[in-house]
C-alpha positions in Angstrom: 132.1 40.4 194.8 129.5 43.2 194.7 131.6 45.2 192.4 132.0 42.4 189.9 128.2 41.8 189.9 127.7 45.5 189.3 130.2 45.5 186.4 128.4 42.5 184.8 125.0 44.2 185.1 126.4 47.4 183.5 127.8 45.3 180.6 124.4 43.5 180.2 122.5 46.8 180.2 124.9 48.3 177.6 124.5 45.2 175.4 120.7 45.5 175.6 120.9 49.2 174.7 123.1 48.3 171.7 120.7 45.6 170.6 117.7 47.9 171.0 119.4 50.6 168.9 120.3 48.1 166.2 116.7 46.8 166.2 115.4 50.4 165.9 117.8 51.1 163.1 116.8 47.9 161.3 113.1 48.7 161.5 113.1 52.5 160.9 112.6 53.9 157.5 113.3 57.6 156.7 111.3 59.0 153.7 112.9 62.1 152.2 111.2 64.9 150.3 111.1 64.2 146.6 111.3 60.4 146.8 109.1 57.4 147.7 110.2 54.2 149.5 108.9 50.8 148.4 108.9 48.2 151.2 109.4 44.7 149.9 108.9 41.4 151.6 111.2 38.7 150.3 111.5 40.8 147.1 107.8 41.4 146.5 106.5 45.0 147.0 104.0 45.2 149.9 103.9 48.9 150.7 104.7 52.2 149.1 105.6 55.1 151.4 105.2 58.6 149.8 104.8 60.9 152.8 108.1 62.4 154.0 109.0 61.4 157.5 109.8 58.4 159.7 108.1 55.0 159.1 108.6 51.5 160.3 109.1 48.0 158.8 110.2 44.6 159.8 113.9 44.1 160.1 115.9 42.5 157.3 115.9 40.0 155.8 112.1 39.9 156.3 111.5 43.3 154.7 113.7 45.6 152.6 113.3 49.1 151.1 113.8 50.5 147.7 114.0 54.3 147.3 112.4 55.8 144.1 113.3 59.3 142.9 110.2 61.4 142.3 111.9 64.6 141.2 111.3 66.2 137.8 113.7 65.2 135.1 114.3 66.3 131.5 115.3 64.4 128.4 116.0 65.3 124.8 115.4 63.2 121.8 118.2 64.5 119.6 117.6 65.6 116.0 115.1 63.4 114.2 114.6 63.4 110.4 110.9 63.4 109.9 108.5 63.9 106.9 105.8 66.5 106.7 102.3 66.1 105.2 103.5 67.8 101.9 106.3 65.3 101.5 109.2 67.5 102.7 111.8 66.5 105.3 112.5 68.4 108.5 114.9 68.0 111.4 113.2 68.2 114.8 114.5 67.8 118.4 112.0 67.6 121.2 112.4 67.9 125.0 110.4 66.1 127.6 110.0 67.1 131.3 108.8 64.0 133.2 108.7 62.4 136.6 107.3 59.4 138.5 104.0 60.5 140.1 103.6 59.9 143.8 101.0 57.2 143.4 101.7 53.6 144.6 100.3 52.1 141.3 102.6 54.1 139.0 105.6 53.7 141.3 105.2 49.9 141.2 104.7 50.1 137.4 108.0 52.1 137.1 109.8 49.5 139.2 108.6 46.7 137.0 109.2 48.5 133.6 112.7 49.9 134.1 113.8 48.3 137.4 114.0 51.7 139.1 116.6 53.0 136.6 116.0 56.6 135.6 118.6 56.4 132.8 116.9 53.4 131.3 113.5 55.2 131.6 115.0 58.2 129.7 116.3 56.0 126.9 112.9 54.3 126.6 111.2 57.7 126.6 113.5 59.2 123.9 112.7 56.2 121.6 109.0 56.5 122.2 109.0 60.3 121.5 111.1 59.8 118.4 108.4 57.5 116.9 105.7 59.9 118.0 107.5 62.8 116.1 107.2 60.8 112.9 103.5 60.3 113.3 102.7 63.8 114.4 104.8 65.5 111.7 102.9 63.6 109.0 99.7 65.6 110.1 101.3 69.0 109.5 102.6 70.8 106.4 105.9 72.5 106.4 104.3 75.9 106.2 102.6 75.1 109.5 106.0 74.8 111.2 108.1 77.3 109.3 106.5 80.5 108.1 107.1 84.3 108.2 103.5 84.9 109.0 102.9 84.3 112.7 99.2 83.9 112.1 99.8 80.8 110.0 102.2 79.0 112.4 100.8 76.0 114.1 103.7 75.0 116.3 101.7 75.2 119.5 99.1 72.8 118.0 102.0 70.5 116.9 103.3 70.4 120.5 99.9 69.7 122.0 99.2 66.9 119.6 102.6 65.4 120.3 102.1 65.5 124.1 98.6 64.1 123.8 100.0 61.1 121.8 102.9 60.5 124.2 101.6 61.3 127.7 98.8 58.6 128.0 100.9 55.8 126.6 104.1 56.4 128.6 102.0 56.7 131.8 100.3 53.4 131.1 103.5 51.6 129.9 106.3 53.0 132.2 104.4 54.7 135.0 105.9 58.1 133.9 104.0 61.3 133.9 104.8 63.9 131.2 104.7 67.4 132.7 105.8 69.3 129.6 106.8 68.6 126.0 107.9 70.9 123.2 110.1 71.5 120.2 113.7 72.4 121.2 115.3 72.6 117.8 113.9 72.9 114.3 116.0 73.0 111.2 115.7 72.1 107.5 117.8 69.8 105.2 119.1 71.4 102.1 116.3 70.3 99.8 113.6 71.5 102.3 115.5 74.7 102.8 115.5 75.5 99.1 111.8 74.7 98.8 111.0 76.8 101.9 113.0 79.8 100.7 111.3 79.6 97.3 107.9 79.5 99.0 108.7 82.4 101.3 110.0 84.4 98.3 106.8 83.7 96.4 104.7 84.7 99.4 106.6 88.0 99.7 106.3 88.7 96.0 102.6 88.1 96.1 102.2 90.4 99.1 104.4 93.0 97.4 102.3 92.8 94.2 99.1 93.2 96.3 100.4 96.2 98.1 101.6 97.7 94.8 98.2 97.2 93.2 96.6 98.7 96.2 98.9 101.7 96.1 98.3 102.2 92.3 94.5 102.1 92.9 94.7 104.6 95.7 96.9 106.9 93.6 94.5 106.7 90.7 91.6 107.5 93.0 93.5 110.5 94.4 94.4 111.7 90.9 90.9 111.3 89.7 89.5 113.2 92.7 92.1 116.0 92.3 91.3 116.4 88.6 87.6 116.4 89.3 88.1 119.0 92.0 90.3 121.1 89.8 87.7 121.1 86.9 85.0 122.1 89.4 87.2 124.9 90.8 88.1 126.2 87.3 84.5 126.1 86.1 83.4 127.9 89.2 86.2 130.5 88.8 85.3 131.0 85.1 81.6 131.5 86.0 82.5 134.0 88.7 84.9 135.8 86.3 82.2 135.9 83.6 79.7 137.3 86.1 82.3 139.9 87.3 83.2 140.9 83.7 79.5 141.1 82.7 78.8 143.3 85.8 81.9 145.5 84.9 80.8 145.8 81.3 77.3 146.7 82.4 78.6 149.3 84.8 81.0 150.7 82.1 78.1 150.9 79.6 76.1 152.8 82.2 79.0 155.2 82.8 79.5 155.7 79.1 75.8 156.4 78.7 75.9 159.0 81.5 79.0 160.5 79.9 77.3 160.7 76.5 74.2 162.3 77.9 76.3 164.9 79.8 78.4 166.0 76.7 78.0 164.1 73.4 80.8 165.9 71.6 83.3 165.4 74.3 82.4 161.8 74.6 82.9 161.3 70.8 86.2 163.0 71.0 87.5 160.9 73.9 86.3 157.7 72.2 88.1 158.7 69.0 91.3 159.3 71.0 91.0 155.9 72.6 90.6 154.3 69.1 93.7 156.2 67.9 95.7 155.0 70.9 94.8 151.4 70.1 95.5 151.7 66.3 98.6 154.0 66.2 101.8 152.8 67.8 105.3 154.2 68.1 106.4 153.1 64.6 103.0 153.4 62.9 102.8 155.3 59.6 99.4 156.3 58.2 98.4 158.0 55.0 94.8 159.0 55.4 92.5 161.9 54.9 92.6 164.2 57.8 89.0 165.1 57.4 87.9 161.5 58.1 87.0 160.4 61.5 88.6 159.8 63.9 91.7 161.5 62.3 89.9 164.8 61.9 90.6 165.3 65.6 94.2 165.8 64.8 93.6 169.0 62.8 90.4 170.3 64.4 90.2 172.1 67.7 87.9 170.7 70.3 84.6 172.4 70.4 84.1 175.1 73.0 82.3 173.7 75.9 79.2 175.5 76.9 79.2 176.8 80.4 77.3 174.4 82.6 74.3 175.9 84.2 73.9 174.9 87.7 70.4 174.9 89.1 69.6 177.6 91.5 69.6 176.6 95.1 66.3 176.3 96.6 65.7 178.5 99.6 66.1 176.6 102.9 62.8 176.1 104.6 62.7 176.7 108.2 60.9 174.3 110.5 57.6 175.6 111.7 57.9 177.4 115.0 56.3 175.7 117.8 54.1 177.2 120.4 55.9 179.4 122.9 56.1 178.3 126.4 
């Protein structure tokens, strides 16, 4: 009898434990990292749990939970044919990095807008960004997006303006926060490509013409400076040569004057011989009077030179003798 009562008590205790475990499982809510849990009561959201860990709720069917993914996602718009400010067409593809912010207001808005479907949110976002690309591209010229000069590119400004136009509206409409947005692909249709190549060629030709003109100007300046310096150098050299020649002629005249004063007849004879050396060459034939100067030197003997009288040496004077010590 006692054993049967003990057996029934054990079964009753086990059933209580099972019921308690089932009750705990029905009321416990585990919030994982990177997600939020929306607690609904008869289908209406009543709480939003964003802190990772264990939380509690009323058992079903009184309350239920809806997990919402808060991780970062990326979407691409695909190639969009848009028009620029200068009337040219361009193909753009933008990317968007987005997520649902961990705020109860935006999480509830995300549930109402897309019914907690990330794929539907991505489709809505691509459509919205495609329209924003049309509006933003109309504010920029083609040269702002495609240019060989990095200083003239405004691609960063284009991306900032596109993000500013999209971020606030998608947050307000879908509860989605745009973390980053940019241009993934940029290409040109055939007509725009021809116009862009022609513009780039014109810019390169203009730059080449400017550099050629600058080079010619620099070359002309160098040539002018070189000619000026050469004229100055030649004039200075001629002046120095004239000064040297004048000094040499002056010194030669002094030497000739001293030679004439020392022996006039010898001087005249040597000067005549110098004149003959200048006038008469190897094949020169002359028919002249031999008694005419300077040809008279050919038949006359040189005059006898008078012995040069040297002045007598002066007797050497002795220094006066000093007093004897």
